[in-house]
Steps between C-alpha positions, in 0.01 A plus 500: 500500500696246716787462252824688565637745234704311241672583172234355288671594165831326598336209658268447192798517263666220704186287510447520121868424438538207745138381532543487877557754772525543874389813681624539860317702766195478273225594743490763779633375832155511669321305226760229459514457870122455523488237226806319648320492833187367333692216332682400822209513730154528335487252221324160520732324259392232258715275279570515128650188340505298183424120516481271202530794260202670664524826694320500824426763768398406848342779705630368826859378534390201711286384205825421318657344809199273535528370138525124456861397560511331154411828329758692700771239410404529132540882522850471650618242241384673183763548227698822530429537118140573592373845607448483867449728792432509877444817707248670728253732336216737567314554173420862529272551199293185576464601870400856397234386246370237740486749786670240714669753733338835440715694749833341406772757423599298187170609351619861528833399338316348217292808445813714511673292239205561266460884558553723208813652656665158554398366157639823341828442682520154346403629160775761497757258639426221252401737204189282474198742481262200470546380851149495650532300832728320737456156663653418838564219743690505826770228520704343774794261431615292794771235513431240218296746287597563136380595153654335198555632154217644310427819280168630635355528149116514498360666196141457604571696826708766325805493712751769403736527795552296823589679814618391854466756778757363746432540877754252645715647786875421533489222249828306466550381129652183649146403590384478146181642384676684222300620196716403191418619148629310206576566132377295207803270539423423872779718637431696816520874400378641826470377862294703742518427867200590711528851632262700711302773324627416148317465175607246244346518164556288186342468158278201415577240355835454663633181673566533863492301824520551884779284648432246780487647845743317719409313826710753694328816384436720804233730356198481277524615132200735476371676193208615300514385136291528192470617145425817312219421258383652173137369548 
């Protein structure tokens, strides 16, 4: 088990009450360090974005850079009222199933996320015995990256909770990249700055967004994100 000892009873009570939770020092030092090194040095990043109300993923970052200039301009000029996002991604589940990088360490991370021990931890924490698997993608936010308001609801996929395993070192909140959770009236009820070896968890559906990363950000906002699913 790579998860540190935590007060599951107390944390679960807070999660059920608030519908969101942050656990610091979530993983053992050795395991968090190995995942962080992988994200910093070993990932061939692609790009996730939304253009003309269509979500797109480019396996190579330069595929997005080489897009027709008119399409890029259209992406940058979309209404702020529309759901939009732009960030680097490595789709861990897709890569695993396609056997794209068989020896990649992120394959081991995905397997660990779906072990009985890890799933049991999440079941006890969320008080959801029907959690059957976990999805995952590695993400990297650089200056200019963002994720606008949405609620993650996907009944067909069976999303119960969203999680963010933070692996950003020495992040300054002035740089943006803040995970903001909103109530039904659009008020921000929780702002979560990127922090190394932290787990953020929130119930689905729940409106949230990641604020724009400023041009003067000095580090990468690194994380593994996904959902706890009931089927």
